[in-house]
PDB file of N, CA, C, O and CB in Angstrom:
ATOM      1  N   MET A   1     -11.972  -7.795 -17.656  1.00  0.00           N
ATOM      2  CA  MET A   1     -10.587  -7.505 -17.950  1.00  0.00           C
ATOM      3  C   MET A   1      -9.652  -8.503 -17.289  1.00  0.00           C
ATOM      4  O   MET A   1      -8.654  -8.915 -17.880  1.00  0.00           O
ATOM      5  CB  MET A   1     -10.245  -6.107 -17.512  1.00  0.00           C
ATOM      6  N   ASP A   2      -9.970  -8.883 -16.086  1.00  0.00           N
ATOM      7  CA  ASP A   2      -9.115  -9.819 -15.386  1.00  0.00           C
ATOM      8  C   ASP A   2      -9.012 -11.156 -16.078  1.00  0.00           C
ATOM      9  O   ASP A   2      -8.016 -11.853 -15.884  1.00  0.00           O
ATOM     10  CB  ASP A   2      -9.608 -10.015 -14.003  1.00  0.00           C
ATOM     11  N   ALA A   3      -9.994 -11.556 -16.881  1.00  0.00           N
ATOM     12  CA  ALA A   3      -9.965 -12.835 -17.563  1.00  0.00           C
ATOM     13  C   ALA A   3      -9.050 -12.787 -18.818  1.00  0.00           C
ATOM     14  O   ALA A   3      -8.795 -13.820 -19.436  1.00  0.00           O
ATOM     15  CB  ALA A   3     -11.398 -13.246 -17.956  1.00  0.00           C
ATOM     16  N   GLY A   4      -8.567 -11.594 -19.180  1.00  0.00           N
ATOM     17  CA  GLY A   4      -7.695 -11.485 -20.328  1.00  0.00           C
ATOM     18  C   GLY A   4      -8.420 -11.416 -21.666  1.00  0.00           C
ATOM     19  O   GLY A   4      -7.805 -11.603 -22.716  1.00  0.00           O
ATOM     20  N   GLU A   5      -9.698 -11.152 -21.635  1.00  0.00           N
ATOM     21  CA  GLU A   5     -10.484 -11.111 -22.865  1.00  0.00           C
ATOM     22  C   GLU A   5     -10.622  -9.702 -23.448  1.00  0.00           C
ATOM     23  O   GLU A   5     -11.152  -9.535 -24.546  1.00  0.00           O
ATOM     24  CB  GLU A   5     -11.852 -11.682 -22.606  1.00  0.00           C
ATOM     25  N   ILE A   6     -10.159  -8.714 -22.733  1.00  0.00           N
ATOM     26  CA  ILE A   6     -10.232  -7.325 -23.180  1.00  0.00           C
ATOM     27  C   ILE A   6      -8.846  -6.869 -23.613  1.00  0.00           C
ATOM     28  O   ILE A   6      -7.876  -7.035 -22.873  1.00  0.00           O
ATOM     29  CB  ILE A   6     -10.791  -6.405 -22.059  1.00  0.00           C
ATOM     30  N   GLN A   7      -8.750  -6.291 -24.815  1.00  0.00           N
ATOM     31  CA  GLN A   7      -7.452  -5.825 -25.317  1.00  0.00           C
ATOM     32  C   GLN A   7      -7.321  -4.312 -25.329  1.00  0.00           C
ATOM     33  O   GLN A   7      -6.210  -3.785 -25.377  1.00  0.00           O
ATOM     34  CB  GLN A   7      -7.226  -6.349 -26.704  1.00  0.00           C
ATOM     35  N   MET A   8      -8.441  -3.612 -25.285  1.00  0.00           N
ATOM     36  CA  MET A   8      -8.435  -2.151 -25.254  1.00  0.00           C
ATOM     37  C   MET A   8      -9.758  -1.677 -24.659  1.00  0.00           C
ATOM     38  O   MET A   8     -10.815  -2.274 -24.867  1.00  0.00           O
ATOM     39  CB  MET A   8      -8.214  -1.551 -26.686  1.00  0.00           C
ATOM     40  N   VAL A   9      -9.655  -0.567 -23.902  1.00  0.00           N
ATOM     41  CA  VAL A   9     -10.853   0.021 -23.277  1.00  0.00           C
ATOM     42  C   VAL A   9     -11.089   1.376 -23.881  1.00  0.00           C
ATOM     43  O   VAL A   9     -10.170   2.186 -23.994  1.00  0.00           O
ATOM     44  CB  VAL A   9     -10.707   0.129 -21.732  1.00  0.00           C
ATOM     45  N   ILE A  10     -12.317   1.623 -24.268  1.00  0.00           N
ATOM     46  CA  ILE A  10     -12.737   2.951 -24.717  1.00  0.00           C
ATOM     47  C   ILE A  10     -13.821   3.381 -23.730  1.00  0.00           C
ATOM     48  O   ILE A  10     -14.956   2.907 -23.779  1.00  0.00           O
ATOM     49  CB  ILE A  10     -13.266   2.947 -26.238  1.00  0.00           C
ATOM     50  N   ASN A  11     -13.448   4.272 -22.854  1.00  0.00           N
ATOM     51  CA  ASN A  11     -14.316   4.694 -21.741  1.00  0.00           C
ATOM     52  C   ASN A  11     -14.577   6.186 -21.861  1.00  0.00           C
ATOM     53  O   ASN A  11     -13.681   6.981 -21.576  1.00  0.00           O
ATOM     54  CB  ASN A  11     -13.671   4.356 -20.354  1.00  0.00           C
ATOM     55  N   THR A  12     -15.757   6.589 -22.268  1.00  0.00           N
ATOM     56  CA  THR A  12     -16.075   7.997 -22.397  1.00  0.00           C
ATOM     57  C   THR A  12     -17.113   8.332 -21.335  1.00  0.00           C
ATOM     58  O   THR A  12     -18.309   8.248 -21.611  1.00  0.00           O
ATOM     59  CB  THR A  12     -16.590   8.340 -23.833  1.00  0.00           C
ATOM     60  N   PRO A  13     -16.690   8.713 -20.121  1.00  0.00           N
ATOM     61  CA  PRO A  13     -17.599   8.987 -19.045  1.00  0.00           C
ATOM     62  C   PRO A  13     -18.436  10.237 -19.314  1.00  0.00           C
ATOM     63  O   PRO A  13     -18.009  11.172 -19.992  1.00  0.00           O
ATOM     64  CB  PRO A  13     -16.837   9.134 -17.760  1.00  0.00           C
ATOM     65  N   LEU A  14     -19.656  10.212 -18.748  1.00  0.00           N
ATOM     66  CA  LEU A  14     -20.565  11.306 -18.899  1.00  0.00           C
ATOM     67  C   LEU A  14     -21.201  11.614 -17.560  1.00  0.00           C
ATOM     68  O   LEU A  14     -21.931  10.784 -17.018  1.00  0.00           O
ATOM     69  CB  LEU A  14     -21.618  10.996 -19.953  1.00  0.00           C
ATOM     70  N   GLY A  15     -20.941  12.777 -17.025  1.00  0.00           N
ATOM     71  CA  GLY A  15     -21.598  13.179 -15.778  1.00  0.00           C
ATOM     72  C   GLY A  15     -20.820  12.791 -14.546  1.00  0.00           C
ATOM     73  O   GLY A  15     -19.878  12.001 -14.602  1.00  0.00           O
ATOM     74  N   LYS A  16     -21.231  13.361 -13.436  1.00  0.00           N
ATOM     75  CA  LYS A  16     -20.521  13.156 -12.175  1.00  0.00           C
ATOM     76  C   LYS A  16     -20.697  11.755 -11.621  1.00  0.00           C
ATOM     77  O   LYS A  16     -19.800  11.238 -10.955  1.00  0.00           O
ATOM     78  CB  LYS A  16     -20.984  14.155 -11.157  1.00  0.00           C
ATOM     79  N   LEU A  17     -21.835  11.134 -11.885  1.00  0.00           N
ATOM     80  CA  LEU A  17     -22.054   9.783 -11.330  1.00  0.00           C
ATOM     81  C   LEU A  17     -21.130   8.735 -11.930  1.00  0.00           C
ATOM     82  O   LEU A  17     -20.846   7.720 -11.294  1.00  0.00           O
ATOM     83  CB  LEU A  17     -23.490   9.361 -11.553  1.00  0.00           C
ATOM     84  N   SER A  18     -20.657   8.976 -13.157  1.00  0.00           N
ATOM     85  CA  SER A  18     -19.811   7.997 -13.809  1.00  0.00           C
ATOM     86  C   SER A  18     -18.367   8.105 -13.328  1.00  0.00           C
ATOM     87  O   SER A  18     -17.537   7.289 -13.729  1.00  0.00           O
ATOM     88  CB  SER A  18     -19.877   8.169 -15.317  1.00  0.00           C
ATOM     89  N   HIS A  19     -18.035   9.085 -12.478  1.00  0.00           N
ATOM     90  CA  HIS A  19     -16.664   9.280 -12.002  1.00  0.00           C
ATOM     91  C   HIS A  19     -16.134   8.071 -11.264  1.00  0.00           C
ATOM     92  O   HIS A  19     -14.963   7.730 -11.429  1.00  0.00           O
ATOM     93  CB  HIS A  19     -16.591  10.487 -11.105  1.00  0.00           C
ATOM     94  N   TYR A  20     -16.943   7.412 -10.459  1.00  0.00           N
ATOM     95  CA  TYR A  20     -16.466   6.277  -9.682  1.00  0.00           C
ATOM     96  C   TYR A  20     -16.213   5.071 -10.616  1.00  0.00           C
ATOM     97  O   TYR A  20     -15.200   4.385 -10.476  1.00  0.00           O
ATOM     98  CB  TYR A  20     -17.495   5.911  -8.568  1.00  0.00           C
ATOM     99  N   ASP A  21     -17.105   4.822 -11.536  1.00  0.00           N
ATOM    100  CA  ASP A  21     -16.910   3.729 -12.515  1.00  0.00           C
ATOM    101  C   ASP A  21     -15.701   4.017 -13.368  1.00  0.00           C
ATOM    102  O   ASP A  21     -14.912   3.118 -13.661  1.00  0.00           O
ATOM    103  CB  ASP A  21     -18.161   3.545 -13.413  1.00  0.00           C
ATOM    104  N   GLU A  22     -15.547   5.263 -13.770  1.00  0.00           N
ATOM    105  CA  GLU A  22     -14.429   5.644 -14.639  1.00  0.00           C
ATOM    106  C   GLU A  22     -13.108   5.359 -13.927  1.00  0.00           C
ATOM    107  O   GLU A  22     -12.184   4.818 -14.534  1.00  0.00           O
ATOM    108  CB  GLU A  22     -14.522   7.149 -15.038  1.00  0.00           C
ATOM    109  N   ALA A  23     -13.010   5.717 -12.647  1.00  0.00           N
ATOM    110  CA  ALA A  23     -11.777   5.555 -11.941  1.00  0.00           C
ATOM    111  C   ALA A  23     -11.449   4.048 -11.773  1.00  0.00           C
ATOM    112  O   ALA A  23     -10.293   3.641 -11.889  1.00  0.00           O
ATOM    113  CB  ALA A  23     -11.858   6.263 -10.581  1.00  0.00           C
ATOM    114  N   ALA A  24     -12.463   3.258 -11.505  1.00  0.00           N
ATOM    115  CA  ALA A  24     -12.234   1.802 -11.322  1.00  0.00           C
ATOM    116  C   ALA A  24     -11.829   1.147 -12.673  1.00  0.00           C
ATOM    117  O   ALA A  24     -10.955   0.281 -12.709  1.00  0.00           O
ATOM    118  CB  ALA A  24     -13.539   1.106 -10.743  1.00  0.00           C
ATOM    119  N   ILE A  25     -12.454   1.560 -13.733  1.00  0.00           N
ATOM    120  CA  ILE A  25     -12.126   1.003 -15.036  1.00  0.00           C
ATOM    121  C   ILE A  25     -10.706   1.375 -15.411  1.00  0.00           C
ATOM    122  O   ILE A  25      -9.932   0.523 -15.848  1.00  0.00           O
ATOM    123  CB  ILE A  25     -13.112   1.491 -16.106  1.00  0.00           C
ATOM    124  N   ARG A  26     -10.362   2.638 -15.245  1.00  0.00           N
ATOM    125  CA  ARG A  26      -9.035   3.133 -15.609  1.00  0.00           C
ATOM    126  C   ARG A  26      -7.968   2.447 -14.746  1.00  0.00           C
ATOM    127  O   ARG A  26      -6.909   2.077 -15.252  1.00  0.00           O
ATOM    128  CB  ARG A  26      -8.962   4.678 -15.445  1.00  0.00           C
ATOM    129  N   ALA A  27      -8.239   2.279 -13.464  1.00  0.00           N
ATOM    130  CA  ALA A  27      -7.246   1.623 -12.552  1.00  0.00           C
ATOM    131  C   ALA A  27      -7.060   0.137 -12.955  1.00  0.00           C
ATOM    132  O   ALA A  27      -5.938  -0.369 -12.939  1.00  0.00           O
ATOM    133  CB  ALA A  27      -7.726   1.722 -11.029  1.00  0.00           C
ATOM    134  N   ALA A  28      -8.118  -0.529 -13.300  1.00  0.00           N
ATOM    135  CA  ALA A  28      -8.016  -1.921 -13.713  1.00  0.00           C
ATOM    136  C   ALA A  28      -7.224  -2.024 -15.013  1.00  0.00           C
ATOM    137  O   ALA A  28      -6.345  -2.875 -15.152  1.00  0.00           O
ATOM    138  CB  ALA A  28      -9.416  -2.542 -13.880  1.00  0.00           C
ATOM    139  N   ALA A  29      -7.543  -1.160 -15.947  1.00  0.00           N
ATOM    140  CA  ALA A  29      -6.779  -1.159 -17.230  1.00  0.00           C
ATOM    141  C   ALA A  29      -5.313  -0.902 -17.017  1.00  0.00           C
ATOM    142  O   ALA A  29      -4.469  -1.546 -17.640  1.00  0.00           O
ATOM    143  CB  ALA A  29      -7.329  -0.109 -18.186  1.00  0.00           C
ATOM    144  N   LEU A  30      -4.995   0.039 -16.140  1.00  0.00           N
ATOM    145  CA  LEU A  30      -3.617   0.359 -15.863  1.00  0.00           C
ATOM    146  C   LEU A  30      -2.900  -0.855 -15.228  1.00  0.00           C
ATOM    147  O   LEU A  30      -1.797  -1.234 -15.620  1.00  0.00           O
ATOM    148  CB  LEU A  30      -3.537   1.590 -14.940  1.00  0.00           C
ATOM    149  N   ARG A  31      -3.574  -1.431 -14.246  1.00  0.00           N
ATOM    150  CA  ARG A  31      -3.000  -2.594 -13.539  1.00  0.00           C
ATOM    151  C   ARG A  31      -2.718  -3.774 -14.461  1.00  0.00           C
ATOM    152  O   ARG A  31      -1.756  -4.517 -14.264  1.00  0.00           O
ATOM    153  CB  ARG A  31      -3.938  -3.042 -12.434  1.00  0.00           C
ATOM    154  N   LEU A  32      -3.564  -3.935 -15.464  1.00  0.00           N
ATOM    155  CA  LEU A  32      -3.460  -5.052 -16.420  1.00  0.00           C
ATOM    156  C   LEU A  32      -2.702  -4.670 -17.665  1.00  0.00           C
ATOM    157  O   LEU A  32      -2.554  -5.504 -18.558  1.00  0.00           O
ATOM    158  CB  LEU A  32      -4.835  -5.546 -16.807  1.00  0.00           C
ATOM    159  N   ASN A  33      -2.214  -3.450 -17.771  1.00  0.00           N
ATOM    160  CA  ASN A  33      -1.467  -2.979 -18.903  1.00  0.00           C
ATOM    161  C   ASN A  33      -2.304  -3.014 -20.204  1.00  0.00           C
ATOM    162  O   ASN A  33      -1.818  -3.399 -21.267  1.00  0.00           O
ATOM    163  CB  ASN A  33      -0.210  -3.812 -19.056  1.00  0.00           C
ATOM    164  N   ILE A  34      -3.563  -2.603 -20.076  1.00  0.00           N
ATOM    165  CA  ILE A  34      -4.495  -2.530 -21.168  1.00  0.00           C
ATOM    166  C   ILE A  34      -4.632  -1.058 -21.568  1.00  0.00           C
ATOM    167  O   ILE A  34      -4.873  -0.224 -20.695  1.00  0.00           O
ATOM    168  CB  ILE A  34      -5.869  -3.153 -20.779  1.00  0.00           C
ATOM    169  N   PRO A  35      -4.492  -0.709 -22.827  1.00  0.00           N
ATOM    170  CA  PRO A  35      -4.683   0.668 -23.263  1.00  0.00           C
ATOM    171  C   PRO A  35      -6.106   1.145 -22.938  1.00  0.00           C
ATOM    172  O   PRO A  35      -7.084   0.430 -23.155  1.00  0.00           O
ATOM    173  CB  PRO A  35      -4.404   0.794 -24.774  1.00  0.00           C
ATOM    174  N   CYS A  36      -6.189   2.363 -22.416  1.00  0.00           N
ATOM    175  CA  CYS A  36      -7.478   2.948 -22.014  1.00  0.00           C
ATOM    176  C   CYS A  36      -7.613   4.317 -22.653  1.00  0.00           C
ATOM    177  O   CYS A  36      -6.850   5.229 -22.334  1.00  0.00           O
ATOM    178  CB  CYS A  36      -7.599   3.051 -20.457  1.00  0.00           C
ATOM    179  N   LEU A  37      -8.575   4.470 -23.552  1.00  0.00           N
ATOM    180  CA  LEU A  37      -8.824   5.704 -24.236  1.00  0.00           C
ATOM    181  C   LEU A  37     -10.058   6.353 -23.665  1.00  0.00           C
ATOM    182  O   LEU A  37     -11.046   5.672 -23.388  1.00  0.00           O
ATOM    183  CB  LEU A  37      -8.968   5.480 -25.727  1.00  0.00           C
ATOM    184  N   THR A  38     -10.017   7.691 -23.480  1.00  0.00           N
ATOM    185  CA  THR A  38     -11.116   8.368 -22.766  1.00  0.00           C
ATOM    186  C   THR A  38     -11.832   9.410 -23.655  1.00  0.00           C
ATOM    187  O   THR A  38     -12.710  10.122 -23.169  1.00  0.00           O
ATOM    188  CB  THR A  38     -10.570   9.057 -21.496  1.00  0.00           C
ATOM    189  N   THR A  39     -11.477   9.504 -24.922  1.00  0.00           N
ATOM    190  CA  THR A  39     -12.184  10.398 -25.801  1.00  0.00           C
ATOM    191  C   THR A  39     -12.517   9.702 -27.134  1.00  0.00           C
ATOM    192  O   THR A  39     -11.820   8.773 -27.542  1.00  0.00           O
ATOM    193  CB  THR A  39     -11.355  11.661 -26.039  1.00  0.00           C
ATOM    194  N   LEU A  40     -13.550  10.144 -27.784  1.00  0.00           N
ATOM    195  CA  LEU A  40     -13.902   9.522 -29.057  1.00  0.00           C
ATOM    196  C   LEU A  40     -12.876   9.841 -30.134  1.00  0.00           C
ATOM    197  O   LEU A  40     -12.662   9.038 -31.042  1.00  0.00           O
ATOM    198  CB  LEU A  40     -15.284   9.977 -29.504  1.00  0.00           C
ATOM    199  N   SER A  41     -12.234  11.019 -30.045  1.00  0.00           N
ATOM    200  CA  SER A  41     -11.189  11.315 -31.047  1.00  0.00           C
ATOM    201  C   SER A  41      -9.992  10.389 -30.880  1.00  0.00           C
ATOM    202  O   SER A  41      -9.391   9.981 -31.874  1.00  0.00           O
ATOM    203  CB  SER A  41     -10.730  12.785 -30.936  1.00  0.00           C
ATOM    204  N   ALA A  42      -9.630  10.046 -29.640  1.00  0.00           N
ATOM    205  CA  ALA A  42      -8.517   9.109 -29.409  1.00  0.00           C
ATOM    206  C   ALA A  42      -8.921   7.708 -29.928  1.00  0.00           C
ATOM    207  O   ALA A  42      -8.103   6.998 -30.513  1.00  0.00           O
ATOM    208  CB  ALA A  42      -8.138   9.053 -27.868  1.00  0.00           C
ATOM    209  N   ALA A  43     -10.149   7.337 -29.711  1.00  0.00           N
ATOM    210  CA  ALA A  43     -10.649   6.036 -30.175  1.00  0.00           C
ATOM    211  C   ALA A  43     -10.596   5.973 -31.695  1.00  0.00           C
ATOM    212  O   ALA A  43     -10.173   4.969 -32.270  1.00  0.00           O
ATOM    213  CB  ALA A  43     -12.096   5.788 -29.675  1.00  0.00           C
ATOM    214  N   ALA A  44     -11.030   7.056 -32.345  1.00  0.00           N
ATOM    215  CA  ALA A  44     -11.004   7.114 -33.808  1.00  0.00           C
ATOM    216  C   ALA A  44      -9.560   7.042 -34.344  1.00  0.00           C
ATOM    217  O   ALA A  44      -9.300   6.363 -35.337  1.00  0.00           O
ATOM    218  CB  ALA A  44     -11.690   8.407 -34.300  1.00  0.00           C
ATOM    219  N   ALA A  45      -8.647   7.729 -33.695  1.00  0.00           N
ATOM    220  CA  ALA A  45      -7.234   7.655 -34.114  1.00  0.00           C
ATOM    221  C   ALA A  45      -6.674   6.269 -33.916  1.00  0.00           C
ATOM    222  O   ALA A  45      -5.885   5.804 -34.739  1.00  0.00           O
ATOM    223  CB  ALA A  45      -6.388   8.662 -33.342  1.00  0.00           C
ATOM    224  N   ALA A  46      -7.047   5.609 -32.873  1.00  0.00           N
ATOM    225  CA  ALA A  46      -6.593   4.233 -32.609  1.00  0.00           C
ATOM    226  C   ALA A  46      -7.109   3.265 -33.658  1.00  0.00           C
ATOM    227  O   ALA A  46      -6.385   2.382 -34.119  1.00  0.00           O
ATOM    228  CB  ALA A  46      -7.046   3.776 -31.222  1.00  0.00           C
ATOM    229  N   VAL A  47      -8.379   3.444 -34.029  1.00  0.00           N
ATOM    230  CA  VAL A  47      -8.986   2.592 -35.068  1.00  0.00           C
ATOM    231  C   VAL A  47      -8.231   2.789 -36.379  1.00  0.00           C
ATOM    232  O   VAL A  47      -7.903   1.820 -37.063  1.00  0.00           O
ATOM    233  CB  VAL A  47     -10.510   2.921 -35.254  1.00  0.00           C
ATOM    234  N   GLU A  48      -7.954   4.054 -36.729  1.00  0.00           N
ATOM    235  CA  GLU A  48      -7.237   4.314 -37.965  1.00  0.00           C
ATOM    236  C   GLU A  48      -5.843   3.693 -37.939  1.00  0.00           C
ATOM    237  O   GLU A  48      -5.408   3.117 -38.935  1.00  0.00           O
ATOM    238  CB  GLU A  48      -7.140   5.813 -38.212  1.00  0.00           C
ATOM    239  N   ALA A  49      -5.139   3.803 -36.812  1.00  0.00           N
ATOM    240  CA  ALA A  49      -3.804   3.246 -36.699  1.00  0.00           C
ATOM    241  C   ALA A  49      -3.828   1.721 -36.814  1.00  0.00           C
ATOM    242  O   ALA A  49      -3.008   1.130 -37.517  1.00  0.00           O
ATOM    243  CB  ALA A  49      -3.171   3.666 -35.378  1.00  0.00           C
ATOM    244  N   ILE A  50      -4.755   1.109 -36.133  1.00  0.00           N
ATOM    245  CA  ILE A  50      -4.889  -0.359 -36.231  1.00  0.00           C
ATOM    246  C   ILE A  50      -5.196  -0.809 -37.619  1.00  0.00           C
ATOM    247  O   ILE A  50      -4.632  -1.796 -38.090  1.00  0.00           O
ATOM    248  CB  ILE A  50      -5.962  -0.859 -35.308  1.00  0.00           C
ATOM    249  N   HIS A  51      -6.081  -0.108 -38.296  1.00  0.00           N
ATOM    250  CA  HIS A  51      -6.413  -0.436 -39.654  1.00  0.00           C
ATOM    251  C   HIS A  51      -5.168  -0.262 -40.556  1.00  0.00           C
ATOM    252  O   HIS A  51      -4.891  -1.115 -41.399  1.00  0.00           O
ATOM    253  CB  HIS A  51      -7.586   0.443 -40.142  1.00  0.00           C
ATOM    254  N   ALA A  52      -4.455   0.801 -40.380  1.00  0.00           N
ATOM    255  CA  ALA A  52      -3.221   1.027 -41.218  1.00  0.00           C
ATOM    256  C   ALA A  52      -2.218  -0.057 -40.967  1.00  0.00           C
ATOM    257  O   ALA A  52      -1.580  -0.521 -41.912  1.00  0.00           O
ATOM    258  CB  ALA A  52      -2.567   2.412 -40.918  1.00  0.00           C
ATOM    259  N   LEU A  53      -2.047  -0.486 -39.738  1.00  0.00           N
ATOM    260  CA  LEU A  53      -1.085  -1.608 -39.437  1.00  0.00           C
ATOM    261  C   LEU A  53      -1.527  -2.890 -40.089  1.00  0.00           C
ATOM    262  O   LEU A  53      -0.687  -3.678 -40.521  1.00  0.00           O
ATOM    263  CB  LEU A  53      -0.951  -1.840 -37.906  1.00  0.00           C
ATOM    264  N   GLN A  54      -2.806  -3.122 -40.172  1.00  0.00           N
ATOM    265  CA  GLN A  54      -3.292  -4.354 -40.752  1.00  0.00           C
ATOM    266  C   GLN A  54      -3.176  -4.312 -42.287  1.00  0.00           C
ATOM    267  O   GLN A  54      -3.003  -5.357 -42.915  1.00  0.00           O
ATOM    268  CB  GLN A  54      -4.747  -4.603 -40.322  1.00  0.00           C
ATOM    269  N   GLU A  55      -3.266  -3.151 -42.881  1.00  0.00           N
ATOM    270  CA  GLU A  55      -3.223  -3.022 -44.328  1.00  0.00           C
ATOM    271  C   GLU A  55      -1.849  -3.036 -44.933  1.00  0.00           C
ATOM    272  O   GLU A  55      -1.702  -3.435 -46.088  1.00  0.00           O
ATOM    273  CB  GLU A  55      -3.884  -1.797 -44.718  1.00  0.00           C
ATOM    274  N   ARG A  56      -0.839  -2.622 -44.214  1.00  0.00           N
ATOM    275  CA  ARG A  56       0.517  -2.522 -44.796  1.00  0.00           C
ATOM    276  C   ARG A  56       1.555  -2.905 -43.744  1.00  0.00           C
ATOM    277  O   ARG A  56       1.319  -2.821 -42.538  1.00  0.00           O
ATOM    278  CB  ARG A  56       0.795  -1.076 -45.333  1.00  0.00           C
ATOM    279  N   ALA A  57       2.701  -3.324 -44.244  1.00  0.00           N
ATOM    280  CA  ALA A  57       3.804  -3.668 -43.382  1.00  0.00           C
ATOM    281  C   ALA A  57       4.404  -2.401 -42.791  1.00  0.00           C
ATOM    282  O   ALA A  57       4.412  -1.344 -43.423  1.00  0.00           O
ATOM    283  CB  ALA A  57       4.860  -4.469 -44.147  1.00  0.00           C
ATOM    284  N   THR A  58       4.889  -2.523 -41.612  1.00  0.00           N
ATOM    285  CA  THR A  58       5.542  -1.337 -40.950  1.00  0.00           C
ATOM    286  C   THR A  58       6.975  -1.242 -41.390  1.00  0.00           C
ATOM    287  O   THR A  58       7.616  -2.250 -41.686  1.00  0.00           O
ATOM    288  CB  THR A  58       5.479  -1.436 -39.381  1.00  0.00           C
ATOM    289  N   GLU A  59       7.481  -0.018 -41.435  1.00  0.00           N
ATOM    290  CA  GLU A  59       8.837   0.220 -41.800  1.00  0.00           C
ATOM    291  C   GLU A  59       9.529   1.078 -40.743  1.00  0.00           C
ATOM    292  O   GLU A  59       8.895   1.911 -40.095  1.00  0.00           O
ATOM    293  CB  GLU A  59       8.903   0.873 -43.161  1.00  0.00           C
ATOM    294  N   VAL A  60      10.800   0.873 -40.582  1.00  0.00           N
ATOM    295  CA  VAL A  60      11.556   1.652 -39.631  1.00  0.00           C
ATOM    296  C   VAL A  60      12.370   2.657 -40.387  1.00  0.00           C
ATOM    297  O   VAL A  60      13.035   2.310 -41.363  1.00  0.00           O
ATOM    298  CB  VAL A  60      12.445   0.767 -38.755  1.00  0.00           C
ATOM    299  N   ALA A  61      12.333   3.943 -39.943  1.00  0.00           N
ATOM    300  CA  ALA A  61      13.073   4.992 -40.583  1.00  0.00           C
ATOM    301  C   ALA A  61      13.606   5.925 -39.505  1.00  0.00           C
ATOM    302  O   ALA A  61      12.965   6.104 -38.469  1.00  0.00           O
ATOM    303  CB  ALA A  61      12.198   5.748 -41.606  1.00  0.00           C
ATOM    304  N   ALA A  62      14.768   6.517 -39.738  1.00  0.00           N
ATOM    305  CA  ALA A  62      15.345   7.496 -38.853  1.00  0.00           C
ATOM    306  C   ALA A  62      14.583   8.815 -38.984  1.00  0.00           C
ATOM    307  O   ALA A  62      14.096   9.151 -40.063  1.00  0.00           O
ATOM    308  CB  ALA A  62      16.839   7.687 -39.157  1.00  0.00           C
ATOM    309  N   LEU A  63      14.484   9.559 -37.881  1.00  0.00           N
ATOM    310  CA  LEU A  63      13.786  10.862 -37.920  1.00  0.00           C
ATOM    311  C   LEU A  63      14.480  11.775 -38.923  1.00  0.00           C
ATOM    312  O   LEU A  63      13.811  12.585 -39.564  1.00  0.00           O
ATOM    313  CB  LEU A  63      13.756  11.533 -36.503  1.00  0.00           C
ATOM    314  N   GLN A  64      15.785  11.674 -39.079  1.00  0.00           N
ATOM    315  CA  GLN A  64      16.526  12.499 -39.990  1.00  0.00           C
ATOM    316  C   GLN A  64      16.015  12.351 -41.431  1.00  0.00           C
ATOM    317  O   GLN A  64      16.092  13.294 -42.218  1.00  0.00           O
ATOM    318  CB  GLN A  64      17.995  12.155 -39.910  1.00  0.00           C
ATOM    319  N   GLU A  65      15.497  11.173 -41.771  1.00  0.00           N
ATOM    320  CA  GLU A  65      14.978  10.949 -43.117  1.00  0.00           C
ATOM    321  C   GLU A  65      13.725  11.798 -43.378  1.00  0.00           C
ATOM    322  O   GLU A  65      13.463  12.190 -44.515  1.00  0.00           O
ATOM    323  CB  GLU A  65      14.660   9.460 -43.321  1.00  0.00           C
ATOM    324  N   PHE A  66      12.974  12.072 -42.345  1.00  0.00           N
ATOM    325  CA  PHE A  66      11.759  12.842 -42.506  1.00  0.00           C
ATOM    326  C   PHE A  66      12.042  14.360 -42.473  1.00  0.00           C
ATOM    327  O   PHE A  66      11.292  15.157 -43.037  1.00  0.00           O
ATOM    328  CB  PHE A  66      10.759  12.461 -41.412  1.00  0.00           C
ATOM    329  N   HIS A  67      13.098  14.717 -41.826  1.00  0.00           N
ATOM    330  CA  HIS A  67      13.411  16.165 -41.655  1.00  0.00           C
ATOM    331  C   HIS A  67      14.603  16.630 -42.484  1.00  0.00           C
ATOM    332  O   HIS A  67      15.012  17.785 -42.367  1.00  0.00           O
ATOM    333  CB  HIS A  67      13.690  16.467 -40.189  1.00  0.00           C
ATOM    334  N   GLY A  68      15.162  15.772 -43.306  1.00  0.00           N
ATOM    335  CA  GLY A  68      16.248  16.174 -44.170  1.00  0.00           C
ATOM    336  C   GLY A  68      17.529  16.597 -43.476  1.00  0.00           C
ATOM    337  O   GLY A  68      18.308  17.364 -44.040  1.00  0.00           O
ATOM    338  N   ALA A  69      17.763  16.114 -42.269  1.00  0.00           N
ATOM    339  CA  ALA A  69      18.965  16.522 -41.528  1.00  0.00           C
ATOM    340  C   ALA A  69      20.147  15.605 -41.840  1.00  0.00           C
ATOM    341  O   ALA A  69      21.238  15.801 -41.305  1.00  0.00           O
ATOM    342  CB  ALA A  69      18.688  16.522 -40.016  1.00  0.00           C
TER     343      ALA A  69
END
């Protein structure tokens, strides 16, 4: 991570022994401003969002447009 080659961390710890590694990974990601996801559902949502951004242009809209206010 320190070399700047990591853009996102998906860390799904399992068991008590992984607690120390998990804490170190999360701290390094936070220090380097790298997104750190800790569940597979969050990782899946991130993959979907990244794919959607690559497939279409983003648009800006006011919240009132979605809620009819």
